[in-house]
C-alpha positions as CSV (number, residue, x, y, z in Angstrom):
1,X,0.0,-0.1,0.0
2,X,1.1,3.5,-0.7
3,X,0.0,7.1,-1.3
4,X,0.3,8.6,-4.7
5,X,0.0,12.3,-6.2
6,X,0.1,13.3,-10.0
7,X,-0.2,16.8,-11.6
8,X,0.0,18.2,-15.0
9,X,1.1,22.0,-15.0
10,X,3.0,24.1,-12.4
11,X,3.1,23.7,-8.8
12,X,4.1,26.2,-6.3
13,X,7.2,26.4,-4.3
14,X,7.5,23.6,-1.5
15,X,4.3,21.9,-2.9
16,X,6.1,18.4,-3.6
17,X,7.4,18.3,0.3
18,X,4.0,19.2,1.4
19,X,2.1,16.7,-0.6
20,X,4.7,14.0,0.5
21,X,4.2,15.0,4.2
22,X,0.3,14.7,3.8
23,X,0.7,11.2,2.4
24,X,3.2,9.8,4.8
25,X,1.0,7.9,6.7
26,X,0.1,5.7,3.8
27,X,3.6,5.0,3.1
28,X,6.1,5.6,5.8
29,X,9.0,3.5,4.5
30,X,10.1,5.6,1.6
31,X,9.6,8.7,-0.6
32,X,10.0,9.1,-4.1
33,X,9.2,12.0,-6.6
34,X,9.8,12.9,-10.2
35,X,9.2,16.0,-12.2
36,X,9.3,15.4,-15.8
37,X,8.3,18.3,-17.9
38,X,4.6,19.0,-17.3
39,X,4.0,16.3,-15.0
40,X,4.9,15.7,-11.3
41,X,4.5,12.3,-9.6
42,X,5.0,11.8,-5.8
43,X,5.0,8.4,-4.1
44,X,5.0,7.3,-0.6
45,X,5.9,3.6,-0.2
46,X,4.5,0.8,2.2
47,X,7.0,-2.0,1.3
48,X,5.1,-5.1,1.0
49,X,6.6,-7.1,-2.0
50,X,10.2,-6.6,-3.0
51,X,11.6,-4.8,-0.2
52,X,14.6,-3.7,-2.4
53,X,15.4,-0.4,-4.0
54,X,14.4,-2.3,-7.1
55,X,10.6,-1.7,-6.2
56,X,10.9,2.1,-5.6
57,X,8.7,4.5,-7.0
58,X,8.0,6.3,-9.3
59,X,8.9,3.2,-11.6
60,X,10.1,3.9,-14.9
61,X,10.6,2.1,-18.3
62,X,14.1,1.2,-19.4
63,X,14.2,4.6,-21.2
64,X,12.4,6.5,-18.6
65,X,9.7,7.6,-21.0
66,X,7.0,5.8,-18.9
67,X,6.7,6.4,-15.3
68,X,4.0,5.4,-12.7
69,X,3.1,5.9,-9.2
70,X,1.1,3.1,-7.8
71,X,-0.7,2.4,-4.8
72,X,-2.1,-1.3,-4.0
73,X,-1.3,-4.8,-5.0
74,X,-1.8,-6.6,-8.4
75,X,-2.6,-10.2,-7.3
76,X,-2.0,-11.7,-11.1
77,X,1.1,-10.0,-11.6
78,X,3.0,-13.5,-12.1
79,X,0.7,-14.5,-15.0
80,X,1.2,-10.8,-16.4
81,X,5.0,-11.3,-16.0
82,X,4.7,-14.7,-17.6
83,X,2.7,-13.7,-20.5
84,X,5.3,-10.7,-21.3
85,X,8.5,-12.7,-20.6
86,X,6.9,-15.1,-23.4
87,X,6.8,-12.1,-25.6
88,X,10.6,-11.3,-24.7
89,X,10.0,-8.6,-22.2
90,X,12.6,-8.5,-19.5
91,X,11.9,-7.7,-15.8
92,X,14.5,-6.2,-13.5
93,X,12.5,-6.6,-10.1
94,X,10.1,-8.7,-8.4
95,X,7.7,-5.9,-7.8
96,X,4.1,-6.2,-8.9
97,X,4.4,-2.4,-9.9
98,X,6.8,-3.2,-12.6
99,X,4.1,-5.4,-14.4
100,X,2.1,-2.1,-14.8
101,X,4.9,-0.5,-16.6
102,X,5.9,-3.3,-18.9
103,X,2.0,-4.0,-19.7
104,X,1.4,-0.3,-20.6
105,X,4.4,-0.6,-23.0
106,X,2.9,-3.6,-24.5
107,X,-0.9,-3.0,-24.4
108,X,-1.2,0.9,-23.7
109,X,-4.3,1.6,-21.5
110,X,-5.7,-1.7,-22.1
111,X,-3.3,-2.8,-19.4
112,X,-6.0,-1.7,-16.9
113,X,-8.3,-4.2,-18.2
114,X,-5.7,-7.1,-17.6
115,X,-5.2,-6.1,-14.0
116,X,-6.6,-7.9,-11.2
117,X,-6.3,-6.5,-7.6
118,X,-6.8,-3.4,-5.5
119,X,-5.1,-0.4,-7.0
120,X,-5.0,3.2,-7.8
121,X,-2.4,4.6,-10.2
122,X,-0.9,7.4,-12.3
123,X,1.0,6.5,-15.2
124,X,2.9,9.4,-17.1
125,X,3.6,8.8,-20.9
126,X,6.2,11.3,-22.0
127,X,5.9,10.3,-25.4
128,X,2.1,11.1,-25.8
129,X,2.3,13.9,-23.0
130,X,-0.5,11.6,-21.5
131,X,-1.6,10.7,-17.9
132,X,-3.3,7.4,-17.3
133,X,-5.0,7.2,-14.1
134,X,-7.1,4.1,-13.1
135,X,-9.2,2.5,-10.1
136,X,-9.7,-1.3,-9.1
137,X,-13.1,-2.9,-10.0
138,X,-14.6,-2.6,-6.3
139,X,-13.0,0.6,-5.4
140,X,-10.8,-0.6,-2.5
141,X,-8.0,2.2,-3.1
142,X,-9.1,5.7,-3.4
143,X,-8.3,8.3,-6.0
144,X,-9.3,11.9,-6.1
145,X,-8.8,14.6,-8.6
146,X,-9.3,18.3,-9.4
147,X,-9.3,20.7,-12.5
148,X,-10.3,23.7,-10.3
149,X,-7.4,25.6,-11.3
150,X,-7.2,24.8,-14.7
151,X,-4.8,22.1,-14.1
152,X,-5.3,18.6,-13.4
153,X,-4.0,16.9,-10.3
154,X,-4.9,13.8,-8.3
155,X,-3.9,11.9,-5.2
156,X,-5.0,9.2,-2.8
157,X,-6.2,11.9,-0.4
158,X,-8.1,15.1,-0.7
159,X,-5.5,16.4,2.0
160,X,-2.8,15.8,-0.2
161,X,-4.5,17.9,-3.1
162,X,-5.0,20.7,-0.4
163,X,-1.5,20.3,0.4
164,X,-0.5,20.9,-3.2
165,X,-2.3,24.4,-3.2
166,X,-6.1,23.5,-3.8
167,X,-8.1,25.8,-1.6
168,X,-10.5,24.3,0.7
169,X,-14.3,24.8,0.8
170,X,-17.6,23.0,1.1
171,X,-19.6,21.6,-2.1
172,X,-22.9,22.5,-0.9
173,X,-24.7,20.5,-3.8
174,X,-23.2,17.4,-2.1
175,X,-24.8,18.0,1.3
176,X,-28.0,16.2,0.5
177,X,-26.1,13.1,-0.7
178,X,-24.1,12.9,2.6
179,X,-27.4,13.6,4.9
180,X,-29.1,10.9,3.0
181,X,-26.6,8.3,2.9
182,X,-23.6,9.2,5.1
183,X,-21.4,9.2,2.0
184,X,-21.1,11.0,-1.2
185,X,-20.8,8.9,-4.5
186,X,-18.5,9.6,-7.2
187,X,-18.0,11.8,-9.2
188,X,-18.8,14.5,-6.3
189,X,-17.2,14.9,-2.8
190,X,-18.1,17.3,-0.2
191,X,-15.0,19.3,-1.1
192,X,-15.5,22.3,-3.4
193,X,-13.5,21.6,-6.6
194,X,-12.6,18.1,-5.7
195,X,-14.0,15.0,-7.5
196,X,-13.5,11.1,-7.2
197,X,-12.9,8.8,-9.7
198,X,-15.5,5.9,-9.6
199,X,-14.6,2.3,-9.1
200,X,-13.7,0.5,-12.3
201,X,-12.7,3.8,-13.9
202,X,-10.0,4.6,-16.4
203,X,-9.2,8.3,-16.9
204,X,-7.0,9.9,-19.5
205,X,-5.8,13.5,-19.6
206,X,-3.2,14.9,-21.8
207,X,-1.4,18.3,-21.2
208,X,-3.3,20.2,-23.8
209,X,-6.6,18.2,-23.9
210,X,-9.8,17.5,-22.0
211,X,-10.4,14.6,-19.6
212,X,-11.6,11.3,-20.9
213,X,-13.2,8.7,-18.5
214,X,-14.7,5.3,-19.1
215,X,-16.0,2.7,-17.2
216,X,-13.9,-0.8,-17.9
217,X,-15.8,-3.1,-15.8
218,X,-19.1,-3.7,-14.1
219,X,-20.7,-6.2,-12.2
220,X,-23.8,-7.9,-13.7
221,X,-25.7,-9.6,-10.9
222,X,-28.4,-11.9,-12.5
223,X,-27.5,-10.9,-16.1
224,X,-26.6,-14.6,-16.7
225,X,-27.2,-17.8,-14.6
226,X,-25.0,-20.7,-13.8
227,X,-25.8,-23.9,-15.0
228,X,-24.2,-25.6,-12.0
229,X,-26.1,-27.5,-9.6
230,X,-26.3,-26.4,-6.0
231,X,-23.7,-28.9,-5.0
232,X,-21.3,-28.0,-8.1
233,X,-21.8,-24.1,-7.3
234,X,-20.6,-24.9,-3.8
235,X,-17.5,-26.6,-5.1
236,X,-16.9,-23.8,-7.4
237,X,-17.3,-21.2,-4.8
238,X,-14.9,-22.9,-2.5
239,X,-12.4,-23.5,-5.3
240,X,-12.4,-19.8,-6.4
241,X,-12.5,-18.5,-2.6
242,X,-9.5,-20.8,-1.9
243,X,-7.6,-19.5,-4.9
244,X,-8.4,-16.1,-3.9
245,X,-7.2,-16.3,-0.3
246,X,-3.9,-18.1,-1.7
247,X,-3.1,-15.2,-4.0
248,X,-3.5,-12.6,-1.1
249,X,-0.8,-14.5,1.1
250,X,2.2,-13.2,-1.0
251,X,4.1,-10.9,1.2
252,X,7.7,-10.1,2.1
253,X,6.5,-8.8,5.4
254,X,4.4,-10.3,8.6
255,X,1.0,-11.2,7.7
256,X,-2.2,-11.8,9.7
257,X,-6.2,-11.5,9.7
258,X,-9.0,-9.8,11.4
259,X,-11.3,-12.5,12.8
260,X,-14.7,-11.3,14.3
261,X,-16.1,-14.7,14.4
262,X,-18.5,-14.3,11.6
263,X,-18.8,-16.8,8.8
264,X,-16.6,-14.8,6.3
265,X,-13.8,-14.0,8.4
266,X,-13.8,-17.6,9.8
267,X,-13.6,-18.9,6.4
268,X,-10.6,-16.8,5.3
269,X,-8.9,-17.8,8.5
270,X,-9.6,-21.6,8.1
271,X,-8.2,-21.1,4.6
272,X,-5.1,-19.3,5.6
273,X,-4.5,-22.0,8.3
274,X,-4.5,-24.7,5.8
275,X,-2.1,-22.7,3.6
276,X,0.4,-21.4,6.2
277,X,-0.1,-23.5,9.4
278,X,-0.3,-20.8,12.4
279,X,-2.1,-17.6,11.7
280,X,-2.2,-14.5,13.8
281,X,-5.5,-13.2,14.3
282,X,-7.1,-10.2,15.7
283,X,-10.4,-8.9,17.1
284,X,-12.0,-6.4,19.0
285,X,-15.1,-6.3,21.6
286,X,-16.8,-3.7,23.4
287,X,-16.9,-3.1,27.3
288,X,-20.1,-3.3,29.0
289,X,-22.2,-4.0,26.0
290,X,-22.6,-7.7,24.7
291,X,-25.0,-6.8,22.1
292,X,-22.2,-5.6,19.9
293,X,-19.3,-8.0,21.1
294,X,-18.5,-10.7,19.0
295,X,-15.2,-11.9,20.7
296,X,-16.9,-15.1,22.1
297,X,-17.2,-16.3,18.6
298,X,-13.8,-15.2,17.6
299,X,-12.5,-17.3,20.3
300,X,-14.2,-20.2,18.9
301,X,-12.9,-19.7,15.6
302,X,-9.2,-19.1,16.7
303,X,-9.3,-22.2,19.0
304,X,-10.8,-24.3,15.9
305,X,-7.6,-23.2,13.7
306,X,-5.2,-22.9,16.7
307,X,-4.5,-19.1,15.7
308,X,-2.1,-17.0,17.6
309,X,-5.1,-14.6,18.7
310,X,-5.1,-11.3,20.0
311,X,-8.3,-9.4,21.6
312,X,-8.7,-5.8,22.1
313,X,-11.4,-3.9,24.1
314,X,-13.1,-0.9,23.0
315,X,-14.0,1.8,25.6
316,X,-16.2,4.9,25.4
317,X,-13.0,6.9,25.8
318,X,-12.0,5.2,22.1
319,X,-14.5,8.1,21.0
320,X,-11.8,10.7,21.6
321,X,-10.2,9.8,18.4
322,X,-13.2,10.8,16.2
323,X,-11.6,14.1,14.9
324,X,-8.7,11.8,13.8
325,X,-10.9,9.6,12.1
326,X,-12.5,12.5,10.2
327,X,-9.2,13.8,9.1
328,X,-8.2,10.3,7.9
329,X,-11.6,10.1,5.9
330,X,-10.8,13.5,4.4
331,X,-14.5,14.5,5.8
332,X,-17.5,13.3,7.8
333,X,-18.8,9.7,7.3
334,X,-21.8,8.0,8.5
335,X,-20.5,4.7,9.3
336,X,-19.5,4.6,13.1
337,X,-18.0,1.2,12.8
338,X,-14.9,3.1,11.5
339,X,-14.1,3.6,15.4
340,X,-13.6,-0.2,15.9
341,X,-11.9,-0.5,12.6
342,X,-9.4,2.1,13.1
343,X,-8.5,0.7,16.8
344,X,-8.2,-2.9,15.7
345,X,-6.1,-1.7,12.6
346,X,-4.0,0.5,15.1
347,X,-3.2,-2.6,17.2
348,X,-3.1,-5.3,14.6
349,X,-0.2,-3.0,13.0
350,X,1.9,-3.4,16.1
351,X,2.1,-7.2,15.0
352,X,1.7,-7.6,11.2
353,X,1.9,-5.3,8.1
354,X,-0.8,-7.2,6.3
355,X,-4.1,-8.2,7.3
356,X,-6.6,-10.2,5.4
357,X,-10.3,-9.3,6.0
358,X,-13.7,-11.0,5.3
359,X,-15.2,-8.0,3.7
360,X,-17.6,-8.7,0.6
361,X,-19.2,-11.9,1.7
362,X,-22.4,-10.5,2.7
363,X,-22.5,-8.4,-0.5
364,X,-21.6,-11.4,-2.8
365,X,-23.8,-14.2,-1.1
366,X,-26.7,-12.3,0.2
367,X,-25.8,-11.9,4.0
368,X,-27.9,-9.0,5.1
369,X,-31.5,-9.5,6.5
370,X,-32.5,-6.1,4.7
371,X,-32.0,-7.8,1.5
372,X,-34.5,-10.3,2.2
373,X,-36.8,-7.7,3.6
374,X,-36.5,-5.6,0.2
375,X,-37.2,-9.0,-1.7
376,X,-40.1,-9.9,0.5
377,X,-41.7,-6.4,0.0
378,X,-41.8,-6.8,-3.8
379,X,-43.7,-9.8,-3.5
380,X,-46.7,-8.2,-1.4
381,X,-49.6,-7.0,-3.5
382,X,-49.8,-3.2,-3.6
383,X,-53.2,-3.0,-1.9
384,X,-51.8,-4.8,1.3
385,X,-48.4,-2.6,1.1
386,X,-50.6,0.6,1.0
387,X,-52.6,-0.7,4.2
388,X,-49.3,-1.7,6.0
389,X,-48.1,2.0,5.4
390,X,-50.9,3.2,7.1
391,X,-50.6,0.9,9.9
392,X,-47.1,2.2,10.5
393,X,-48.0,5.4,12.1
394,X,-50.4,3.6,14.6
395,X,-48.1,0.9,15.8
396,X,-47.1,2.7,19.0
397,X,-50.6,2.9,20.2
398,X,-51.5,-0.7,19.1
399,X,-48.4,-2.0,20.4
400,X,-47.4,0.1,23.4
401,X,-45.6,-2.5,25.2
402,X,-42.8,-2.8,22.8
403,X,-42.3,0.8,22.7
404,X,-41.5,0.9,26.5
405,X,-39.6,-2.3,26.4
406,X,-36.0,-3.4,26.4
407,X,-33.5,-1.5,23.8
408,X,-33.5,-4.6,21.6
409,X,-37.2,-4.9,21.5
410,X,-37.3,-1.1,21.0
411,X,-34.9,-1.5,18.0
412,X,-36.8,-4.5,16.2
413,X,-40.2,-2.3,16.6
414,X,-38.5,0.8,15.2
415,X,-37.2,-1.5,12.2
416,X,-40.9,-2.8,11.9
417,X,-42.4,0.5,11.8
418,X,-39.5,1.6,9.3
419,X,-40.4,-1.3,6.9
420,X,-44.1,-0.6,6.9
421,X,-44.0,3.0,6.4
422,X,-42.2,2.7,3.1
423,X,-44.1,-0.4,2.0
424,X,-46.5,1.4,-0.5
425,X,-43.5,3.1,-2.3
426,X,-42.1,2.1,-5.6
427,X,-39.1,-0.2,-5.0
428,X,-36.2,2.4,-5.6
429,X,-37.9,5.0,-3.2
430,X,-38.5,2.2,-0.7
431,X,-34.8,1.3,-0.9
432,X,-34.0,4.9,-0.4
433,X,-36.2,5.3,2.7
434,X,-35.0,2.2,4.3
435,X,-31.3,2.9,3.4
436,X,-30.9,6.8,4.4
437,X,-30.3,8.7,7.5
438,X,-32.6,11.5,6.9
439,X,-34.7,12.9,3.9
440,X,-32.5,15.9,3.1
441,X,-35.4,18.3,2.8
442,X,-36.4,17.7,6.4
443,X,-33.2,18.8,7.8
444,X,-32.0,21.6,5.7
445,X,-32.9,25.0,6.3
446,X,-35.5,26.3,3.9
447,X,-33.3,29.0,2.4
448,X,-30.5,26.5,1.7
449,X,-33.0,23.8,0.4
450,X,-34.2,26.8,-2.3
451,X,-30.8,27.6,-3.2
452,X,-29.7,24.1,-3.8
453,X,-32.8,23.6,-6.0
454,X,-32.6,20.1,-7.7
455,X,-29.7,18.7,-5.8
456,X,-31.9,18.2,-2.7
457,X,-33.7,15.5,-4.5
458,X,-30.4,13.9,-6.2
459,X,-30.2,11.3,-3.5
460,X,-33.4,9.8,-4.7
461,X,-32.8,10.1,-8.3
462,X,-29.6,8.3,-7.8
463,X,-31.4,5.4,-6.3
464,X,-34.1,5.3,-9.0
465,X,-31.1,5.4,-11.5
466,X,-29.2,2.6,-10.2
467,X,-32.6,0.4,-9.9
468,X,-33.7,1.2,-13.4
469,X,-30.2,0.0,-14.9
470,X,-31.0,-3.4,-13.8
471,X,-34.5,-3.7,-15.0
472,X,-35.6,-7.2,-16.1
473,X,-33.7,-9.1,-13.5
474,X,-34.7,-11.0,-10.5
475,X,-35.3,-8.9,-7.3
476,X,-32.6,-10.1,-5.3
477,X,-29.9,-9.7,-8.3
478,X,-31.1,-6.2,-8.5
479,X,-30.6,-5.6,-4.7
480,X,-27.2,-7.3,-4.7
481,X,-26.0,-5.2,-7.5
482,X,-27.5,-2.1,-6.1
483,X,-25.5,-2.8,-3.0
484,X,-22.3,-3.7,-4.7
485,X,-22.4,-0.3,-6.7
486,X,-23.5,2.1,-3.7
487,X,-22.7,0.7,-0.1
488,X,-19.8,-1.5,-0.8
489,X,-17.6,1.3,-2.5
490,X,-18.5,4.2,-0.8
491,X,-18.8,3.0,2.9
492,X,-17.2,-0.4,3.3
493,X,-14.4,0.2,1.3
494,X,-13.8,3.9,2.3
495,X,-13.9,2.7,5.9
496,X,-11.5,-0.3,5.3
497,X,-8.9,1.7,3.4
498,X,-8.9,4.9,5.5
499,X,-8.8,3.1,9.0
500,X,-6.2,0.5,8.0
501,X,-4.0,3.0,6.2
502,X,-4.0,5.6,8.9
503,X,-1.6,3.1,10.4
504,X,0.3,1.8,7.2
505,X,-1.8,-1.4,7.6
506,X,-2.4,-3.2,4.2
507,X,-5.9,-4.7,4.3
508,X,-6.8,-7.6,1.7
509,X,-10.1,-8.6,0.9
510,X,-10.1,-12.1,-0.7
511,X,-14.1,-12.4,-1.1
512,X,-13.7,-9.3,-3.5
513,X,-11.6,-11.3,-5.8
514,X,-12.6,-10.5,-9.5
515,X,-13.2,-14.2,-10.5
516,X,-15.1,-14.9,-7.2
517,X,-17.4,-11.5,-7.9
518,X,-18.1,-12.5,-11.3
519,X,-19.2,-16.2,-10.4
520,X,-21.2,-15.0,-7.5
521,X,-23.1,-12.7,-9.9
522,X,-24.5,-15.7,-11.9
523,X,-25.9,-17.7,-8.9
524,X,-29.7,-17.7,-8.7
525,X,-31.6,-16.5,-5.6
526,X,-32.4,-19.9,-4.5
527,X,-28.5,-20.8,-4.1
528,X,-28.4,-17.8,-1.9
529,X,-31.3,-17.8,0.5
530,X,-34.0,-20.1,1.6
531,X,-36.6,-18.6,3.7
532,X,-34.5,-16.4,6.4
533,X,-31.6,-18.7,5.8
534,X,-28.9,-16.4,4.0
535,X,-25.5,-17.3,2.2
536,X,-26.7,-20.8,1.7
537,X,-24.2,-21.8,-1.0
538,X,-21.2,-20.3,0.9
539,X,-22.1,-22.0,4.0
540,X,-22.5,-25.2,2.1
541,X,-19.0,-24.9,0.4
542,X,-17.3,-24.4,3.8
543,X,-19.4,-26.6,6.0
544,X,-16.4,-28.7,6.9
545,X,-14.4,-25.7,8.0
546,X,-17.2,-23.7,9.9
547,X,-17.3,-24.7,13.6
548,X,-21.2,-25.4,14.4
549,X,-21.8,-22.6,16.5
550,X,-20.5,-20.0,13.9
551,X,-22.5,-21.8,10.9
552,X,-25.7,-21.4,12.9
553,X,-25.2,-18.0,14.5
554,X,-27.3,-15.0,13.3
555,X,-25.8,-12.0,11.5
556,X,-24.2,-9.5,14.0
557,X,-23.0,-6.0,12.4
558,X,-19.8,-4.7,13.2
559,X,-21.4,-1.7,15.2
560,X,-20.6,0.6,18.1
561,X,-23.1,1.2,21.0
562,X,-23.6,4.6,20.2
563,X,-27.2,5.1,21.6
564,X,-26.0,4.2,25.2
565,X,-22.7,6.3,24.7
566,X,-24.6,9.3,23.5
567,X,-27.0,9.2,26.6
568,X,-24.1,8.6,29.0
569,X,-20.7,8.8,28.6
570,X,-20.7,11.1,25.5
571,X,-23.6,13.1,26.4
572,X,-22.0,16.2,27.1
573,X,-19.5,15.8,24.0
574,X,-22.6,15.5,21.9
575,X,-24.1,18.5,23.3
576,X,-21.2,20.7,23.1
577,X,-20.7,19.8,19.1
578,X,-24.6,20.2,18.5
579,X,-25.2,23.1,20.6
580,X,-24.9,27.0,20.4
581,X,-22.0,28.3,17.7
582,X,-22.3,24.7,15.8
583,X,-21.3,25.3,12.1
584,X,-24.1,23.0,11.2
585,X,-26.7,25.9,11.6
586,X,-25.1,27.5,8.5
587,X,-26.9,24.6,6.5
588,X,-29.2,22.9,8.7
589,X,-32.6,23.7,10.8
590,X,-31.8,23.6,14.3
591,X,-35.1,22.8,15.7
592,X,-35.3,19.8,13.4
593,X,-31.9,18.5,14.8
594,X,-32.7,19.7,18.3
595,X,-36.0,17.2,18.1
596,X,-33.8,14.3,16.9
597,X,-31.4,14.8,19.9
598,X,-34.3,15.3,22.4
599,X,-36.1,12.0,21.2
600,X,-32.7,10.2,21.6
601,X,-31.8,11.5,25.0
602,X,-35.3,10.8,26.4
603,X,-35.1,7.2,25.2
604,X,-38.0,7.7,22.6
605,X,-36.0,6.5,19.7
606,X,-32.3,5.4,19.1
607,X,-30.9,8.1,16.7
608,X,-27.3,7.1,17.6
609,X,-26.3,6.7,13.9
610,X,-28.1,9.9,12.7
611,X,-26.3,11.6,15.7
612,X,-23.2,10.2,14.6
613,X,-23.4,11.4,11.0
614,X,-24.2,15.0,12.1
615,X,-21.4,15.1,14.7
616,X,-18.7,14.1,12.0
617,X,-20.1,16.8,9.7
618,X,-19.7,19.5,12.6
619,X,-16.3,18.2,13.3
620,X,-15.2,18.4,9.7
621,X,-16.9,21.8,9.1
622,X,-14.9,23.0,12.2
623,X,-11.6,21.6,10.6
624,X,-12.2,23.0,7.3
625,X,-12.8,26.6,8.8
626,X,-9.2,26.0,10.6
627,X,-7.7,25.1,7.4
628,X,-9.1,27.9,5.3
629,X,-7.6,30.3,8.2
630,X,-4.2,28.6,7.8
631,X,-4.2,28.8,4.0
632,X,-5.0,32.5,4.3
633,X,-2.4,33.1,6.8
634,X,0.3,31.4,4.8
């Protein structure tokens, strides 16, 4: 893993050094940069494969006309090397980076289509005066860019773009997206003048020409269906998963795995143990709240595979790092599980440099109950769905005991009410209602909403567009592809990358291997679920590897007890940030926010996740103001 930066056009004095400092956490082992005419490349290296200087970057062709700054891992670089050597190409290092350079010389921009891994890179072609920029298929590695000052620049982090001289500011038109989803999808960001390259995208820019962006791959869930029987499909899933894990074991530095005790991470660790023998594993629990603690199951898996296991415990005091998290995320983010992800990454890095994860299993094999709920809703006749929506508002009076029962029962009742309330909506609108924090118009100040105009409705229109693009497929296939193109790249992958790379820890996700994704996309719904039993084919594929207690356990999200923390240990902290003087009030309606906060503190509803999204937004707005003052004073 590394940090990269590229620019076409002049940079101010000291910009290269400032950019390098801004990227240092992503690559603390080595710094390199190149200025070649119009192009500047900066690279911060985390050494993983070929620790020698032969793997240093920017890496160039023999004549220096092609130069690349690369972040990530290319898992098929051995196959690419063999193919190129068969054509007479000579390699001078063991680095996977060199496969990009040699591949570009052979195939031009088509090299991107041949790469299998997690990556973001910027490649300069001096002869054509052309910069080629690309991201991996699932969006594991980030890439932001700007043309705000008339010159192109791109980087692994927005902070690096600002360090290069780009001014700070809020892109108000993106606020509705953030309020709805807790993230902003490509190409926009919350930063004025900054865009993000979408996953599976290739960008070409020439010194005297416009940007050209194309999508080189897209998942096609349900577009084709495997002819394999269920048993044969399970065998294929096992073979592909095993191969994906083995490809991700290549490392010249210590390697381990995150182990939650869920099905996905347990399978990954089991396969690692078969390949390596003893494996180092790491898990995290929560003090005082068993609802969020999976360490019991992690211990079962660790014992089953005789791993060298380490556990960490998260305390409410861990919340003190929220400002650090906002910094590493380059802005606010709606997923509070970034807290345990950050802490487990920090402590894991004390022992290993690479950690395999179970990310992607729920996305490929239908692991979320909400997928079943969305599919079920489509089967209900429209008149019944309309009747259910009318019932939702009356639930507290019909079923009063549950609204005053235990936190778990209140949570279930609130979910039922949320499900019923959106039941009468069209499918895309229903998904939006279930998967959003806020309807932006209910939270924005009226004058701000008027100024933003159509941008206020952009979150819903985005959902509808995504849904319409999969018309004609099964409901479950459409849901899986929708999730793969929304939640996976803009929440799950962002959290994984930012929290691990904050500590220069490389996180690898075997279950997002391209061949496995493409095969999983052909599995019929019946192979994925039966009734409420999810991930059928995956569990069948590894029935001999999974301890019985883990195979039958229910899904537990990697969450944080925010509801309890915000009512007790962190009540004052939350009040300080969402009170008088908050910068949020420039954009949001204070009475609307106060009503949410009051409901939460009185225990009427658990708004912990909503309040988290507002808290990180406030912290980011404060930090942005501080950056603006610093830039003005410089």
